[in-house]
C-alpha positions as CSV (number, residue, x, y, z in Angstrom):
1,M,-87.0,-117.5,-164.2
2,A,-87.6,-114.9,-161.5
3,N,-84.7,-113.0,-160.0
4,I,-83.8,-114.3,-156.5
5,A,-83.9,-110.7,-155.1
6,E,-87.5,-110.4,-156.2
7,N,-88.5,-113.5,-154.3
8,L,-87.2,-112.2,-151.0
9,S,-89.6,-110.6,-148.7
10,A,-88.7,-107.2,-147.2
11,A,-87.8,-108.9,-144.0
12,D,-85.3,-111.1,-145.7
13,R,-83.4,-108.3,-147.5
14,P,-80.6,-106.6,-145.6
15,S,-81.7,-103.3,-144.2
16,V,-80.0,-100.0,-145.0
17,F,-78.5,-100.1,-141.5
18,G,-77.3,-103.6,-142.0
19,R,-75.5,-102.7,-145.2
20,I,-74.0,-99.6,-143.6
21,L,-72.8,-101.7,-140.7
22,A,-71.3,-104.3,-143.0
23,E,-69.5,-101.7,-145.0
24,F,-68.2,-100.1,-141.8
25,R,-66.9,-103.5,-140.5
26,S,-65.3,-104.2,-143.9
27,G,-63.6,-100.8,-143.8
28,M,-62.4,-101.4,-140.2
29,Q,-61.0,-104.8,-141.2
30,K,-59.1,-103.3,-144.1
31,R,-57.7,-100.6,-141.9
32,R,-56.4,-103.2,-139.4
33,V,-54.7,-105.1,-142.2
34,Y,-53.2,-101.8,-143.5
35,N,-51.9,-100.8,-140.1
36,R,-50.5,-104.2,-139.2
37,T,-48.8,-104.5,-142.6
38,Y,-47.4,-101.0,-142.4
39,T,-46.1,-101.5,-138.9
40,E,-44.5,-104.8,-139.6
41,L,-42.7,-103.5,-142.7
42,S,-41.7,-100.3,-141.0
43,N,-40.1,-102.3,-138.2
44,L,-37.8,-104.1,-140.6
45,S,-34.3,-102.9,-141.0
46,T,-33.1,-101.4,-144.3
47,R,-31.1,-104.5,-144.8
48,E,-34.1,-106.8,-144.4
49,L,-36.2,-104.6,-146.7
50,D,-33.4,-104.7,-149.3
51,D,-33.4,-108.5,-149.1
52,L,-37.1,-108.5,-149.8
53,G,-36.7,-106.0,-152.7
54,I,-38.6,-103.3,-150.9
55,S,-37.6,-99.7,-150.4
56,R,-39.0,-97.6,-147.5
57,S,-40.9,-95.5,-150.0
58,M,-42.9,-98.5,-151.0
59,I,-44.2,-99.5,-147.6
60,S,-47.4,-97.4,-147.7
61,R,-48.4,-98.6,-151.2
62,L,-47.7,-102.3,-150.2
63,A,-49.8,-101.9,-147.1
64,Y,-52.6,-100.4,-149.1
65,E,-52.4,-103.3,-151.6
66,A,-52.5,-105.8,-148.8
67,A,-55.6,-104.3,-147.4
68,H,-57.5,-103.4,-150.6
69,G,-56.0,-105.7,-153.2
70,K,-54.5,-104.6,-156.5
């Protein structure tokens, strides 16, 4: 059975520019998730963070994990 990618014509395959643009968009989306998560956690009081079991030193790591996964 032939590979699907081999059956695609050059016009059907994503161009280099298209792949770069897709990666850029993905990166921007991850950055937005990171920034939103970081901001929301940073705006919580120490008491609220304690209730969630989060220390202030964990905020950056948690925001990264929210954006990029574990």
